[in-house]
mmCIF file as Biopython writes it, N, C-alpha, C and O atoms, coordinates in Angstrom:
data_model
#
loop_
_atom_site.group_PDB
_atom_site.id
_atom_site.type_symbol
_atom_site.label_atom_id
_atom_site.label_alt_id
_atom_site.label_comp_id
_atom_site.label_asym_id
_atom_site.label_entity_id
_atom_site.label_seq_id
_atom_site.pdbx_PDB_ins_code
_atom_site.Cartn_x
_atom_site.Cartn_y
_atom_site.Cartn_z
_atom_site.occupancy
_atom_site.B_iso_or_equiv
_atom_site.auth_seq_id
_atom_site.auth_asym_id
_atom_site.pdbx_PDB_model_num
ATOM 1   N N  . MET A ? 1  ? 8.862   -11.946 7.164   1.0 0.0 1  A 1 
ATOM 2   C CA . MET A ? 1  ? 7.614   -12.273 7.171   1.0 0.0 1  A 1 
ATOM 3   C C  . MET A ? 1  ? 7.195   -10.972 5.828   1.0 0.0 1  A 1 
ATOM 4   O O  . MET A ? 1  ? 7.755   -9.878  5.767   1.0 0.0 1  A 1 
ATOM 5   N N  . LYS A ? 2  ? 6.255   -11.384 4.997   1.0 0.0 2  A 1 
ATOM 6   C CA . LYS A ? 2  ? 5.721   -10.557 3.748   1.0 0.0 2  A 1 
ATOM 7   C C  . LYS A ? 2  ? 4.444   -10.129 4.270   1.0 0.0 2  A 1 
ATOM 8   O O  . LYS A ? 2  ? 3.838   -10.752 5.142   1.0 0.0 2  A 1 
ATOM 9   N N  . ILE A ? 3  ? 4.009   -8.983  3.693   1.0 0.0 3  A 1 
ATOM 10  C CA . ILE A ? 3  ? 2.667   -8.467  3.499   1.0 0.0 3  A 1 
ATOM 11  C C  . ILE A ? 3  ? 2.445   -8.385  1.901   1.0 0.0 3  A 1 
ATOM 12  O O  . ILE A ? 3  ? 3.318   -8.101  1.081   1.0 0.0 3  A 1 
ATOM 13  N N  . LYS A ? 4  ? 1.026   -8.707  1.617   1.0 0.0 4  A 1 
ATOM 14  C CA . LYS A ? 4  ? 0.295   -8.343  0.514   1.0 0.0 4  A 1 
ATOM 15  C C  . LYS A ? 4  ? -0.702  -6.831  0.754   1.0 0.0 4  A 1 
ATOM 16  O O  . LYS A ? 4  ? -1.657  -6.655  1.510   1.0 0.0 4  A 1 
ATOM 17  N N  . VAL A ? 5  ? -0.080  -5.946  -0.153  1.0 0.0 5  A 1 
ATOM 18  C CA . VAL A ? 5  ? -0.911  -4.801  0.066   1.0 0.0 5  A 1 
ATOM 19  C C  . VAL A ? 5  ? -1.711  -4.471  -1.345  1.0 0.0 5  A 1 
ATOM 20  O O  . VAL A ? 5  ? -1.167  -4.223  -2.421  1.0 0.0 5  A 1 
ATOM 21  N N  . THR A ? 6  ? -3.175  -4.530  -1.075  1.0 0.0 6  A 1 
ATOM 22  C CA . THR A ? 6  ? -4.028  -4.070  -2.033  1.0 0.0 6  A 1 
ATOM 23  C C  . THR A ? 6  ? -4.694  -2.843  -2.288  1.0 0.0 6  A 1 
ATOM 24  O O  . THR A ? 6  ? -5.399  -2.562  -1.319  1.0 0.0 6  A 1 
ATOM 25  N N  . LEU A ? 7  ? -4.755  -2.078  -3.104  1.0 0.0 7  A 1 
ATOM 26  C CA . LEU A ? 7  ? -5.151  -0.752  -3.409  1.0 0.0 7  A 1 
ATOM 27  C C  . LEU A ? 7  ? -6.966  -1.244  -3.706  1.0 0.0 7  A 1 
ATOM 28  O O  . LEU A ? 7  ? -7.367  -2.044  -4.552  1.0 0.0 7  A 1 
ATOM 29  N N  . THR A ? 8  ? -7.823  -0.432  -2.667  1.0 0.0 8  A 1 
ATOM 30  C CA . THR A ? 8  ? -9.048  -1.041  -2.517  1.0 0.0 8  A 1 
ATOM 31  C C  . THR A ? 8  ? -9.982  0.633   -2.773  1.0 0.0 8  A 1 
ATOM 32  O O  . THR A ? 8  ? -11.192 0.760   -2.961  1.0 0.0 8  A 1 
ATOM 33  N N  . LYS A ? 9  ? -9.138  1.518   -2.712  1.0 0.0 9  A 1 
ATOM 34  C CA . LYS A ? 9  ? -10.005 2.629   -2.769  1.0 0.0 9  A 1 
ATOM 35  C C  . LYS A ? 9  ? -9.199  3.674   -3.516  1.0 0.0 9  A 1 
ATOM 36  O O  . LYS A ? 9  ? -8.045  3.861   -3.128  1.0 0.0 9  A 1 
ATOM 37  N N  . SER A ? 10 ? -9.709  4.452   -4.648  1.0 0.0 10 A 1 
ATOM 38  C CA . SER A ? 10 ? -9.101  5.373   -5.479  1.0 0.0 10 A 1 
ATOM 39  C C  . SER A ? 10 ? -8.591  6.594   -4.817  1.0 0.0 10 A 1 
ATOM 40  O O  . SER A ? 10 ? -9.302  7.223   -4.033  1.0 0.0 10 A 1 
ATOM 41  N N  . PRO A ? 11 ? -7.316  6.969   -5.123  1.0 0.0 11 A 1 
ATOM 42  C CA . PRO A ? 11 ? -6.652  8.103   -4.300  1.0 0.0 11 A 1 
ATOM 43  C C  . PRO A ? 11 ? -7.183  9.537   -4.857  1.0 0.0 11 A 1 
ATOM 44  O O  . PRO A ? 11 ? -6.801  10.600  -4.369  1.0 0.0 11 A 1 
ATOM 45  N N  . ILE A ? 12 ? -7.998  9.457   -5.805  1.0 0.0 12 A 1 
ATOM 46  C CA . ILE A ? 12 ? -8.261  10.838  -6.310  1.0 0.0 12 A 1 
ATOM 47  C C  . ILE A ? 12 ? -8.816  11.506  -5.137  1.0 0.0 12 A 1 
ATOM 48  O O  . ILE A ? 12 ? -9.428  10.885  -4.268  1.0 0.0 12 A 1 
ATOM 49  N N  . GLY A ? 13 ? -8.621  12.699  -5.103  1.0 0.0 13 A 1 
ATOM 50  C CA . GLY A ? 13 ? -9.019  13.671  -3.877  1.0 0.0 13 A 1 
ATOM 51  C C  . GLY A ? 13 ? -8.288  13.775  -2.879  1.0 0.0 13 A 1 
ATOM 52  O O  . GLY A ? 13 ? -8.567  14.670  -2.081  1.0 0.0 13 A 1 
ATOM 53  N N  . TYR A ? 14 ? -7.119  12.893  -2.605  1.0 0.0 14 A 1 
ATOM 54  C CA . TYR A ? 14 ? -6.141  12.814  -1.450  1.0 0.0 14 A 1 
ATOM 55  C C  . TYR A ? 14 ? -5.000  13.463  -2.115  1.0 0.0 14 A 1 
ATOM 56  O O  . TYR A ? 14 ? -4.880  13.643  -3.327  1.0 0.0 14 A 1 
ATOM 57  N N  . SER A ? 15 ? -3.930  13.894  -0.907  1.0 0.0 15 A 1 
ATOM 58  C CA . SER A ? 15 ? -2.742  14.480  -1.370  1.0 0.0 15 A 1 
ATOM 59  C C  . SER A ? 15 ? -1.956  14.011  -2.073  1.0 0.0 15 A 1 
ATOM 60  O O  . SER A ? 15 ? -1.816  12.788  -2.103  1.0 0.0 15 A 1 
ATOM 61  N N  . LYS A ? 16 ? -1.191  14.865  -2.865  1.0 0.0 16 A 1 
ATOM 62  C CA . LYS A ? 16 ? -0.196  14.265  -3.793  1.0 0.0 16 A 1 
ATOM 63  C C  . LYS A ? 16 ? 0.992   13.265  -3.086  1.0 0.0 16 A 1 
ATOM 64  O O  . LYS A ? 16 ? 1.562   12.342  -3.669  1.0 0.0 16 A 1 
ATOM 65  N N  . ALA A ? 17 ? 1.182   13.636  -1.869  1.0 0.0 17 A 1 
ATOM 66  C CA . ALA A ? 17 ? 1.974   12.577  -0.937  1.0 0.0 17 A 1 
ATOM 67  C C  . ALA A ? 17 ? 1.359   11.265  -0.811  1.0 0.0 17 A 1 
ATOM 68  O O  . ALA A ? 17 ? 2.117   10.326  -1.056  1.0 0.0 17 A 1 
ATOM 69  N N  . GLN A ? 18 ? 0.348   11.023  -0.538  1.0 0.0 18 A 1 
ATOM 70  C CA . GLN A ? 18 ? -0.159  9.781   -0.766  1.0 0.0 18 A 1 
ATOM 71  C C  . GLN A ? 18 ? -0.338  9.067   -1.963  1.0 0.0 18 A 1 
ATOM 72  O O  . GLN A ? 18 ? -0.537  7.853   -2.021  1.0 0.0 18 A 1 
ATOM 73  N N  . HIS A ? 19 ? -0.254  9.934   -3.041  1.0 0.0 19 A 1 
ATOM 74  C CA . HIS A ? 19 ? -0.218  9.374   -4.475  1.0 0.0 19 A 1 
ATOM 75  C C  . HIS A ? 19 ? 0.936   8.569   -4.611  1.0 0.0 19 A 1 
ATOM 76  O O  . HIS A ? 19 ? 0.926   7.405   -5.012  1.0 0.0 19 A 1 
ATOM 77  N N  . ARG A ? 20 ? 2.255   9.422   -4.156  1.0 0.0 20 A 1 
ATOM 78  C CA . ARG A ? 20 ? 3.649   9.214   -4.370  1.0 0.0 20 A 1 
ATOM 79  C C  . ARG A ? 20 ? 3.995   8.055   -3.409  1.0 0.0 20 A 1 
ATOM 80  O O  . ARG A ? 20 ? 5.039   7.437   -3.619  1.0 0.0 20 A 1 
ATOM 81  N N  . VAL A ? 21 ? 3.207   7.713   -2.378  1.0 0.0 21 A 1 
ATOM 82  C CA . VAL A ? 21 ? 3.262   6.658   -1.474  1.0 0.0 21 A 1 
ATOM 83  C C  . VAL A ? 21 ? 2.803   5.270   -2.004  1.0 0.0 21 A 1 
ATOM 84  O O  . VAL A ? 21 ? 3.348   4.181   -1.828  1.0 0.0 21 A 1 
ATOM 85  N N  . LEU A ? 22 ? 1.682   5.565   -2.688  1.0 0.0 22 A 1 
ATOM 86  C CA . LEU A ? 22 ? 0.964   4.355   -3.336  1.0 0.0 22 A 1 
ATOM 87  C C  . LEU A ? 22 ? 1.891   3.802   -4.578  1.0 0.0 22 A 1 
ATOM 88  O O  . LEU A ? 22 ? 2.097   2.607   -4.788  1.0 0.0 22 A 1 
ATOM 89  N N  . GLN A ? 23 ? 2.399   4.856   -5.337  1.0 0.0 23 A 1 
ATOM 90  C CA . GLN A ? 23 ? 3.351   4.578   -6.526  1.0 0.0 23 A 1 
ATOM 91  C C  . GLN A ? 23 ? 4.533   3.916   -6.180  1.0 0.0 23 A 1 
ATOM 92  O O  . GLN A ? 23 ? 5.006   3.067   -6.936  1.0 0.0 23 A 1 
ATOM 93  N N  . ALA A ? 24 ? 5.206   4.296   -4.827  1.0 0.0 24 A 1 
ATOM 94  C CA . ALA A ? 24 ? 6.336   3.575   -4.283  1.0 0.0 24 A 1 
ATOM 95  C C  . ALA A ? 24 ? 6.087   2.418   -3.917  1.0 0.0 24 A 1 
ATOM 96  O O  . ALA A ? 24 ? 6.949   1.548   -4.045  1.0 0.0 24 A 1 
ATOM 97  N N  . LEU A ? 25 ? 4.982   2.167   -3.435  1.0 0.0 25 A 1 
ATOM 98  C CA . LEU A ? 25 ? 4.318   0.491   -3.090  1.0 0.0 25 A 1 
ATOM 99  C C  . LEU A ? 25 ? 4.334   -0.256  -4.304  1.0 0.0 25 A 1 
ATOM 100 O O  . LEU A ? 25 ? 4.565   -1.465  -4.295  1.0 0.0 25 A 1 
ATOM 101 N N  . GLY A ? 26 ? 4.070   0.477   -5.497  1.0 0.0 26 A 1 
ATOM 102 C CA . GLY A ? 26 ? 3.841   -0.462  -6.432  1.0 0.0 26 A 1 
ATOM 103 C C  . GLY A ? 26 ? 2.360   -0.614  -6.963  1.0 0.0 26 A 1 
ATOM 104 O O  . GLY A ? 26 ? 2.046   -1.431  -7.829  1.0 0.0 26 A 1 
ATOM 105 N N  . LEU A ? 27 ? 1.435   0.310   -6.318  1.0 0.0 27 A 1 
ATOM 106 C CA . LEU A ? 27 ? 0.016   0.167   -6.536  1.0 0.0 27 A 1 
ATOM 107 C C  . LEU A ? 27 ? -0.358  1.040   -7.648  1.0 0.0 27 A 1 
ATOM 108 O O  . LEU A ? 27 ? 0.006   2.205   -7.491  1.0 0.0 27 A 1 
ATOM 109 N N  . GLY A ? 28 ? -0.893  0.825   -8.566  1.0 0.0 28 A 1 
ATOM 110 C CA . GLY A ? 28 ? -1.441  2.065   -9.601  1.0 0.0 28 A 1 
ATOM 111 C C  . GLY A ? 28 ? -2.840  2.138   -9.532  1.0 0.0 28 A 1 
ATOM 112 O O  . GLY A ? 28 ? -3.359  3.132   -9.025  1.0 0.0 28 A 1 
ATOM 113 N N  . LYS A ? 29 ? -3.709  0.962   -10.098 1.0 0.0 29 A 1 
ATOM 114 C CA . LYS A ? 29 ? -4.701  0.866   -10.203 1.0 0.0 29 A 1 
ATOM 115 C C  . LYS A ? 29 ? -5.937  0.599   -9.147  1.0 0.0 29 A 1 
ATOM 116 O O  . LYS A ? 29 ? -5.338  0.412   -8.088  1.0 0.0 29 A 1 
ATOM 117 N N  . VAL A ? 30 ? -6.858  0.522   -8.971  1.0 0.0 30 A 1 
ATOM 118 C CA . VAL A ? 30 ? -7.480  -0.058  -8.054  1.0 0.0 30 A 1 
ATOM 119 C C  . VAL A ? 30 ? -7.987  -1.392  -7.955  1.0 0.0 30 A 1 
ATOM 120 O O  . VAL A ? 30 ? -8.940  -1.630  -8.697  1.0 0.0 30 A 1 
ATOM 121 N N  . GLY A ? 31 ? -7.556  -2.384  -7.171  1.0 0.0 31 A 1 
ATOM 122 C CA . GLY A ? 31 ? -7.521  -3.523  -7.202  1.0 0.0 31 A 1 
ATOM 123 C C  . GLY A ? 31 ? -6.022  -4.200  -7.606  1.0 0.0 31 A 1 
ATOM 124 O O  . GLY A ? 31 ? -5.999  -5.424  -7.737  1.0 0.0 31 A 1 
ATOM 125 N N  . SER A ? 32 ? -4.918  -3.528  -7.783  1.0 0.0 32 A 1 
ATOM 126 C CA . SER A ? 32 ? -3.892  -3.798  -8.114  1.0 0.0 32 A 1 
ATOM 127 C C  . SER A ? 32 ? -3.212  -4.252  -6.802  1.0 0.0 32 A 1 
ATOM 128 O O  . SER A ? 32 ? -3.586  -3.586  -5.837  1.0 0.0 32 A 1 
ATOM 129 N N  . SER A ? 33 ? -2.235  -5.295  -6.499  1.0 0.0 33 A 1 
ATOM 130 C CA . SER A ? 33 ? -1.784  -5.721  -5.117  1.0 0.0 33 A 1 
ATOM 131 C C  . SER A ? 33 ? -0.173  -5.641  -5.760  1.0 0.0 33 A 1 
ATOM 132 O O  . SER A ? 33 ? 0.235   -5.459  -6.907  1.0 0.0 33 A 1 
ATOM 133 N N  . ALA A ? 34 ? 0.531   -5.867  -4.441  1.0 0.0 34 A 1 
ATOM 134 C CA . ALA A ? 34 ? 2.019   -5.875  -4.359  1.0 0.0 34 A 1 
ATOM 135 C C  . ALA A ? 34 ? 2.376   -6.646  -3.071  1.0 0.0 34 A 1 
ATOM 136 O O  . ALA A ? 34 ? 1.584   -6.608  -2.129  1.0 0.0 34 A 1 
ATOM 137 N N  . VAL A ? 35 ? 3.447   -7.295  -2.987  1.0 0.0 35 A 1 
ATOM 138 C CA . VAL A ? 35 ? 3.847   -8.311  -2.031  1.0 0.0 35 A 1 
ATOM 139 C C  . VAL A ? 35 ? 5.066   -7.519  -1.429  1.0 0.0 35 A 1 
ATOM 140 O O  . VAL A ? 35 ? 5.881   -7.199  -2.294  1.0 0.0 35 A 1 
ATOM 141 N N  . HIS A ? 36 ? 5.352   -7.164  -0.268  1.0 0.0 36 A 1 
ATOM 142 C CA . HIS A ? 36 ? 6.426   -6.519  0.385   1.0 0.0 36 A 1 
ATOM 143 C C  . HIS A ? 36 ? 6.922   -7.164  1.653   1.0 0.0 36 A 1 
ATOM 144 O O  . HIS A ? 36 ? 6.207   -7.917  2.316   1.0 0.0 36 A 1 
ATOM 145 N N  . GLU A ? 37 ? 8.325   -6.813  2.019   1.0 0.0 37 A 1 
ATOM 146 C CA . GLU A ? 37 ? 9.007   -7.347  3.454   1.0 0.0 37 A 1 
ATOM 147 C C  . GLU A ? 37 ? 8.146   -6.442  4.258   1.0 0.0 37 A 1 
ATOM 148 O O  . GLU A ? 37 ? 7.802   -5.334  3.845   1.0 0.0 37 A 1 
ATOM 149 N N  . ASP A ? 38 ? 7.770   -6.976  5.521   1.0 0.0 38 A 1 
ATOM 150 C CA . ASP A ? 38 ? 7.139   -5.972  6.607   1.0 0.0 38 A 1 
ATOM 151 C C  . ASP A ? 38 ? 8.440   -5.441  7.421   1.0 0.0 38 A 1 
ATOM 152 O O  . ASP A ? 38 ? 8.766   -5.854  8.534   1.0 0.0 38 A 1 
ATOM 153 N N  . THR A ? 39 ? 9.100   -4.487  6.694   1.0 0.0 39 A 1 
ATOM 154 C CA . THR A ? 39 ? 10.204  -3.855  7.362   1.0 0.0 39 A 1 
ATOM 155 C C  . THR A ? 39 ? 9.592   -2.417  7.921   1.0 0.0 39 A 1 
ATOM 156 O O  . THR A ? 39 ? 8.487   -2.121  7.465   1.0 0.0 39 A 1 
ATOM 157 N N  . PRO A ? 40 ? 10.100  -1.643  8.712   1.0 0.0 40 A 1 
ATOM 158 C CA . PRO A ? 40 ? 9.556   -0.333  9.309   1.0 0.0 40 A 1 
ATOM 159 C C  . PRO A ? 40 ? 9.041   0.490   8.146   1.0 0.0 40 A 1 
ATOM 160 O O  . PRO A ? 40 ? 7.906   0.965   8.085   1.0 0.0 40 A 1 
ATOM 161 N N  . GLY A ? 41 ? 9.945   0.604   7.274   1.0 0.0 41 A 1 
ATOM 162 C CA . GLY A ? 41 ? 9.967   1.489   6.137   1.0 0.0 41 A 1 
ATOM 163 C C  . GLY A ? 41 ? 8.419   1.311   5.317   1.0 0.0 41 A 1 
ATOM 164 O O  . GLY A ? 41 ? 7.604   2.146   4.927   1.0 0.0 41 A 1 
ATOM 165 N N  . ILE A ? 42 ? 8.448   -0.075  5.271   1.0 0.0 42 A 1 
ATOM 166 C CA . ILE A ? 42 ? 7.171   -0.271  4.375   1.0 0.0 42 A 1 
ATOM 167 C C  . ILE A ? 42 ? 5.978   -0.340  5.108   1.0 0.0 42 A 1 
ATOM 168 O O  . ILE A ? 42 ? 4.914   -0.145  4.520   1.0 0.0 42 A 1 
ATOM 169 N N  . LEU A ? 43 ? 6.004   -0.607  6.396   1.0 0.0 43 A 1 
ATOM 170 C CA . LEU A ? 43 ? 4.825   -0.456  7.465   1.0 0.0 43 A 1 
ATOM 171 C C  . LEU A ? 43 ? 4.541   0.916   7.421   1.0 0.0 43 A 1 
ATOM 172 O O  . LEU A ? 43 ? 3.456   1.282   6.969   1.0 0.0 43 A 1 
ATOM 173 N N  . GLY A ? 44 ? 5.368   1.728   7.830   1.0 0.0 44 A 1 
ATOM 174 C CA . GLY A ? 44 ? 5.106   3.171   7.755   1.0 0.0 44 A 1 
ATOM 175 C C  . GLY A ? 44 ? 4.373   3.849   6.529   1.0 0.0 44 A 1 
ATOM 176 O O  . GLY A ? 44 ? 3.559   4.761   6.677   1.0 0.0 44 A 1 
ATOM 177 N N  . MET A ? 45 ? 4.766   3.275   5.197   1.0 0.0 45 A 1 
ATOM 178 C CA . MET A ? 45 ? 4.322   3.741   4.090   1.0 0.0 45 A 1 
ATOM 179 C C  . MET A ? 45 ? 2.574   3.203   3.888   1.0 0.0 45 A 1 
ATOM 180 O O  . MET A ? 45 ? 1.708   3.764   3.216   1.0 0.0 45 A 1 
ATOM 181 N N  . VAL A ? 46 ? 2.468   2.110   4.608   1.0 0.0 46 A 1 
ATOM 182 C CA . VAL A ? 46 ? 1.161   1.355   4.625   1.0 0.0 46 A 1 
ATOM 183 C C  . VAL A ? 46 ? 0.452   2.119   5.604   1.0 0.0 46 A 1 
ATOM 184 O O  . VAL A ? 46 ? -0.754  2.310   5.444   1.0 0.0 46 A 1 
ATOM 185 N N  . HIS A ? 47 ? 0.997   2.535   6.504   1.0 0.0 47 A 1 
ATOM 186 C CA . HIS A ? 47 ? -0.018  3.342   7.592   1.0 0.0 47 A 1 
ATOM 187 C C  . HIS A ? 47 ? -0.426  4.772   7.109   1.0 0.0 47 A 1 
ATOM 188 O O  . HIS A ? 47 ? -1.534  5.281   7.278   1.0 0.0 47 A 1 
ATOM 189 N N  . LYS A ? 48 ? 0.625   5.325   6.492   1.0 0.0 48 A 1 
ATOM 190 C CA . LYS A ? 48 ? 0.041   6.574   5.750   1.0 0.0 48 A 1 
ATOM 191 C C  . LYS A ? 48 ? -1.104  6.518   4.934   1.0 0.0 48 A 1 
ATOM 192 O O  . LYS A ? 48 ? -1.829  7.512   4.903   1.0 0.0 48 A 1 
ATOM 193 N N  . CYS A ? 49 ? -1.435  5.366   4.162   1.0 0.0 49 A 1 
ATOM 194 C CA . CYS A ? 49 ? -2.377  5.099   3.343   1.0 0.0 49 A 1 
ATOM 195 C C  . CYS A ? 49 ? -3.218  4.078   3.698   1.0 0.0 49 A 1 
ATOM 196 O O  . CYS A ? 49 ? -3.758  3.484   2.765   1.0 0.0 49 A 1 
ATOM 197 N N  . MET A ? 50 ? -3.507  3.662   5.022   1.0 0.0 50 A 1 
ATOM 198 C CA . MET A ? 50 ? -4.144  2.636   5.371   1.0 0.0 50 A 1 
ATOM 199 C C  . MET A ? 50 ? -5.676  2.814   5.081   1.0 0.0 50 A 1 
ATOM 200 O O  . MET A ? 50 ? -6.343  1.781   5.026   1.0 0.0 50 A 1 
ATOM 201 N N  . HIS A ? 51 ? -6.279  3.978   4.897   1.0 0.0 51 A 1 
ATOM 202 C CA . HIS A ? 51 ? -7.607  4.263   4.508   1.0 0.0 51 A 1 
ATOM 203 C C  . HIS A ? 51 ? -8.053  3.858   3.079   1.0 0.0 51 A 1 
ATOM 204 O O  . HIS A ? 51 ? -9.229  3.797   2.721   1.0 0.0 51 A 1 
ATOM 205 N N  . LEU A ? 52 ? -6.695  3.519   2.107   1.0 0.0 52 A 1 
ATOM 206 C CA . LEU A ? 52 ? -6.767  3.387   0.795   1.0 0.0 52 A 1 
ATOM 207 C C  . LEU A ? 52 ? -6.713  1.845   0.309   1.0 0.0 52 A 1 
ATOM 208 O O  . LEU A ? 52 ? -7.149  1.353   -0.732  1.0 0.0 52 A 1 
ATOM 209 N N  . VAL A ? 53 ? -6.000  1.204   1.461   1.0 0.0 53 A 1 
ATOM 210 C CA . VAL A ? 53 ? -5.390  -0.274  1.026   1.0 0.0 53 A 1 
ATOM 211 C C  . VAL A ? 53 ? -5.931  -1.133  2.091   1.0 0.0 53 A 1 
ATOM 212 O O  . VAL A ? 53 ? -6.429  -0.700  3.131   1.0 0.0 53 A 1 
ATOM 213 N N  . THR A ? 54 ? -5.788  -2.575  1.727   1.0 0.0 54 A 1 
ATOM 214 C CA . THR A ? 54 ? -6.053  -3.519  2.654   1.0 0.0 54 A 1 
ATOM 215 C C  . THR A ? 54 ? -4.783  -4.137  2.707   1.0 0.0 54 A 1 
ATOM 216 O O  . THR A ? 54 ? -4.009  -4.170  1.750   1.0 0.0 54 A 1 
ATOM 217 N N  . VAL A ? 55 ? -4.538  -4.688  3.956   1.0 0.0 55 A 1 
ATOM 218 C CA . VAL A ? 55 ? -3.129  -5.498  4.203   1.0 0.0 55 A 1 
ATOM 219 C C  . VAL A ? 55 ? -3.512  -7.022  4.620   1.0 0.0 55 A 1 
ATOM 220 O O  . VAL A ? 55 ? -4.304  -7.348  5.504   1.0 0.0 55 A 1 
ATOM 221 N N  . GLU A ? 56 ? -2.741  -7.897  3.748   1.0 0.0 56 A 1 
ATOM 222 C CA . GLU A ? 56 ? -2.741  -9.260  4.259   1.0 0.0 56 A 1 
ATOM 223 C C  . GLU A ? 56 ? -1.435  -9.905  4.790   1.0 0.0 56 A 1 
ATOM 224 O O  . GLU A ? 56 ? -0.450  -9.434  4.221   1.0 0.0 56 A 1 
ATOM 225 N N  . SER A ? 57 ? -1.185  -10.724 5.594   1.0 0.0 57 A 1 
ATOM 226 C CA . SER A ? 57 ? 0.068   -11.186 5.820   1.0 0.0 57 A 1 
ATOM 227 C C  . SER A ? 57 ? 0.266   -12.625 5.021   1.0 0.0 57 A 1 
ATOM 228 O O  . SER A ? 57 ? -0.558  -13.530 4.891   1.0 0.0 57 A 1 
ATOM 229 N N  . GLN A ? 58 ? 1.310   -12.561 4.643   1.0 0.0 58 A 1 
ATOM 230 C CA . GLN A ? 58 ? 1.641   -13.758 3.663   1.0 0.0 58 A 1 
ATOM 231 C C  . GLN A ? 58 ? 2.523   -14.828 4.490   1.0 0.0 58 A 1 
ATOM 232 O O  . GLN A ? 58 ? 3.356   -14.398 5.288   1.0 0.0 58 A 1 
ATOM 233 N N  . ALA A ? 59 ? 2.350   -16.238 4.306   1.0 0.0 59 A 1 
ATOM 234 C CA . ALA A ? 59 ? 3.254   -17.077 5.020   1.0 0.0 59 A 1 
ATOM 235 C C  . ALA A ? 59 ? 4.425   -17.200 3.939   1.0 0.0 59 A 1 
ATOM 236 O O  . ALA A ? 59 ? 4.177   -17.031 2.745   1.0 0.0 59 A 1 
ATOM 237 N N  . GLN A ? 60 ? 5.811   -17.524 4.435   1.0 0.0 60 A 1 
ATOM 238 C CA . GLN A ? 60 ? 6.916   -17.553 3.647   1.0 0.0 60 A 1 
ATOM 239 C C  . GLN A ? 60 ? 6.903   -18.899 3.086   1.0 0.0 60 A 1 
ATOM 240 O O  . GLN A ? 60 ? 7.792   -19.253 2.312   1.0 0.0 60 A 1 
#
């Protein structure tokens, strides 16, 4: 199963670790989206930045 992650809030003012997680997810500017497999690693990254992103499930 895949998930679509969209950056909905600016990471300015948050820790550098959260900036790096967003970069690793492929999210740069507010409004950008990326589609990933819902592996435990990706879900952990999303959980770390949940207050900055929205997540939607994608049908295969």
